[in-house]
C-alpha atoms as one frame of an Amber mdcrd trajectory, in Angstrom:
protein
 227.512 -43.010  65.758 226.418 -46.606  65.111 223.845 -46.397  67.920 222.496
 -43.146  66.482 222.296 -44.548  62.946 220.556 -47.719  64.104 218.006 -45.823
  66.159 217.412 -43.300  63.388 216.654 -45.985  60.815 214.444 -47.974  63.189
 212.485 -45.003  64.489 212.166 -43.552  61.003 210.506 -46.706  59.723 208.084
 -46.672  62.641 207.173 -43.027  62.007 206.442 -43.694  58.329 204.001 -46.421
  59.333 201.960 -44.006  61.454 199.178 -42.172  59.616 198.853 -39.519  62.344
 202.313 -38.103  61.700 201.779 -37.901  57.949 198.291 -36.391  58.218 198.752
 -33.835  60.994 202.369 -33.002  60.198 202.260 -32.852  56.391 198.747 -33.051
  54.933 196.859 -30.824  57.378 199.062 -27.744  56.779 198.539 -28.177  53.034
 194.773 -28.545  53.459 194.601 -25.371  55.581 196.749 -23.533  53.018 194.481
 -24.566  50.146 191.293 -23.610  52.008 192.737 -20.258  53.060 194.037 -19.656
  49.560 190.680 -20.386  47.943 188.906 -17.995  50.302 191.391 -15.139  50.747
 194.566 -15.956  48.834 194.616 -13.254  46.154 193.064 -10.483  48.224 195.188
  -7.767  49.858 196.057  -8.515  53.482 194.285  -5.285  54.409 193.196  -2.137
  52.606 196.202  -0.506  50.996 198.555  -3.421  51.774 201.375  -4.118  49.356
 201.068  -7.862  49.825 198.299 -10.445  49.615 196.600 -12.305  52.431 198.392
 -15.493  51.333 201.777 -13.779  51.433 201.030 -12.555  54.936 199.812 -15.987
  56.073 202.598 -18.179  54.696 204.656 -18.017  57.904 201.652 -19.118  59.958
 200.850 -21.970  57.576 204.457 -23.146  57.748 204.210 -23.262  61.556 201.323
 -25.768  61.599 203.693 -28.645  60.896 206.061 -27.470  63.624 203.204 -27.389
  66.118 201.947 -30.858  65.187 205.321 -32.602  65.241 206.829 -30.732  68.168
 203.871 -30.913  70.537 201.947 -34.035  69.494 204.459 -36.087  67.518 207.477
 -37.308  69.392 206.319 -36.373  72.939 203.598 -39.003  72.665 205.989 -41.485
  71.050 208.426 -41.196  73.954 205.605 -41.351  76.505 204.235 -44.463  74.806
 207.678 -46.085  74.945 207.846 -45.316  78.646 204.338 -46.707  79.183 205.205
 -49.972  77.422 208.500 -50.310  79.349 210.534 -49.933  76.173 212.550 -47.096
  77.704 213.419 -49.344  80.623 215.137 -51.681  78.198 217.045 -48.772  76.669
 218.453 -48.061  80.118 220.884 -50.990  79.904 222.028 -50.093  76.366 224.410
 -47.367  75.093 221.345 -45.207  74.377 221.310 -42.095  76.573 218.312 -39.824
  77.228 219.927 -37.117  75.117 220.489 -39.512  72.199 216.950 -40.875  72.349
 215.405 -37.400  72.356 217.824 -36.218  69.686 216.828 -39.047  67.331 213.150
 -38.191  67.768 213.951 -34.525  67.114 215.844 -35.365  63.909 212.997 -37.499
  62.572 210.311 -34.951  63.367 212.550 -32.137  62.120 212.680 -33.919  58.770
 208.881 -34.217  58.745 208.489 -30.478  59.393 210.822 -29.669  56.490 208.759
 -31.909  54.222 205.661 -30.106  55.494 207.245 -26.739  54.673 208.092 -27.864
  51.139 204.548 -29.146  50.548 202.978 -25.944  51.884 205.252 -23.804  49.741
 204.535 -25.938  46.664 200.774 -25.673  47.223 200.902 -21.901  47.733 203.245
 -21.308  44.795 201.590 -23.609  42.258 197.964 -22.936  43.131 198.032 -19.284
  44.206 201.210 -17.858  42.698 202.920 -17.267  46.040 206.428 -15.808  45.982
 208.436 -15.024  49.086 209.337 -11.345  49.341 211.979 -11.831  52.007 215.220
 -13.772  51.968 214.713 -17.579  51.768 217.934 -18.069  53.740 216.747 -15.816
  56.557 213.383 -17.582  56.537 215.018 -21.014  56.865 217.123 -19.747  59.774
 214.047 -18.297  61.488 212.096 -21.484  60.758 214.853 -23.559  62.327 214.859
 -21.366  65.429 211.095 -21.749  65.868 211.487 -25.515  65.447 214.108 -25.602
  68.201 211.842 -23.638  70.547 208.669 -25.674  69.984 210.548 -28.962  69.927
 212.196 -27.928  73.190 208.745 -27.615  74.744 207.829 -31.007  73.294 210.974
 -32.612  74.665 210.191 -31.218  78.095 206.666 -32.681  78.001 208.022 -36.036
  76.846 210.571 -36.136  79.653 208.412 -35.197  82.631 205.204 -37.091  81.763
 205.119 -40.254  83.933 202.687 -42.163  81.711 200.870 -42.044  78.396 197.653
 -40.651  79.882 199.469 -37.731  81.477 201.437 -37.105  78.305 198.238 -36.991
  76.255 196.728 -34.503  78.677 199.807 -32.255  78.788 200.286 -32.334  75.029
 196.621 -31.579  74.393 196.661 -28.669  76.854 199.614 -27.161  75.006 198.937
 -28.228  71.411 195.334 -27.154  70.873 195.678 -23.608  72.274 198.855 -23.186
  70.205 197.159 -24.500  67.075 193.972 -22.464  67.414 195.068 -19.277  69.148
 198.607 -18.584  67.949 197.591 -17.521  64.460 198.593 -20.839  62.875 195.106
 -21.764  61.644 192.964 -18.713  62.510 194.792 -15.581  61.295 196.070 -13.407
  64.135 195.156 -10.243  62.252 191.403 -10.917  62.189 191.173 -11.468  65.950
 189.860  -8.702  68.284 192.593  -6.720  69.990 191.723  -8.208  73.391 192.142
 -11.738  72.053 195.402 -10.752  70.369 196.818  -9.662  73.729 196.064 -13.117
  75.143 197.493 -14.807  72.035 200.738 -12.885  72.487 201.505 -14.977  75.588
 201.769 -18.155  73.492 205.323 -18.954  72.355 204.170 -20.022  68.896 202.466
 -16.666  68.383 205.816 -14.928  68.681 207.392 -17.542  66.450 204.760 -16.962
  63.777 205.276 -13.201  64.002 208.963 -13.806  63.347 208.251 -16.071  60.361
 205.736 -13.629  58.900 208.114 -10.680  59.161 210.998 -12.572  57.587 208.871
 -14.017  54.763 207.589 -10.515  53.930 211.071  -9.015  54.065 210.044  -6.817
  56.992 213.088  -7.560  59.171 213.443  -4.829  61.808 215.044  -4.361  65.216
 211.831  -5.228  67.068 212.214  -8.847  65.918 215.061  -9.199  68.404 212.490
  -9.958  71.105 211.046 -12.886  69.159 214.509 -14.223  68.346 215.670 -14.096
  71.962 212.405 -15.602  73.202 212.622 -18.542  70.784 216.250 -19.128  71.748
 215.379 -19.019  75.458 212.600 -21.589  75.081 214.902 -23.856  73.084 217.719
 -23.763  75.638 215.699 -23.843  78.867 213.184 -26.502  77.829 215.864 -28.752
  76.336 217.939 -28.513  79.515 214.902 -29.366  81.660 214.014 -32.320  79.452
 217.487 -33.847  79.731 217.762 -33.250  83.471 214.353 -34.705  84.400 214.092
 -37.479  81.838 212.458 -40.591  83.309 213.039 -44.112  82.063 209.912 -45.519
  83.737
């Protein structure tokens, strides 16, 4: 416990010093929410819809922070530590690969929760957003999506041999997820052919889950998204621990 507490405090201070984490993880989701709200916020999601475009989009906006922290946050931090031989020094300490990755997950998990609170505050105060679904169910779904995307991030952090490779892998995963999962460009306005391609992205299914729960549209067909998120979380986390490299 002492090793975990020490690492958590140290790594937390380092994260707070980095502008990238604060901007992409917290500020960017709020900026996208405000822009989307100013353009489409009060309009119906579609003709005859019983909810607004903002209400439909809240789940996607909440996922932007998850994407940023899980795929570009701590994977690059761990890769940078490996590149600078810092991980090699950890090898002779009580710090295990699982503990190191867990600390990074906890820190970035906290950042995503802060991001969620800021996005909700912006939507509620500026555009009158109110969640139709259960907040408890939304938090549970949000946590599951975090575990899945962070699992992918942990896997990238563990297998990348150097910082250059990590940057390439993270970019190849992050930007398609950000742009084509429905997080920034609404899934609903895309052509049907593009939607079929978007459906292959894990975050797309996660956003569908968040949207359904936030709108109170929980049905049996969400079981697929739940099982898929759980599978990504378990499989990717197991791979990351097994193939973690110190140098």
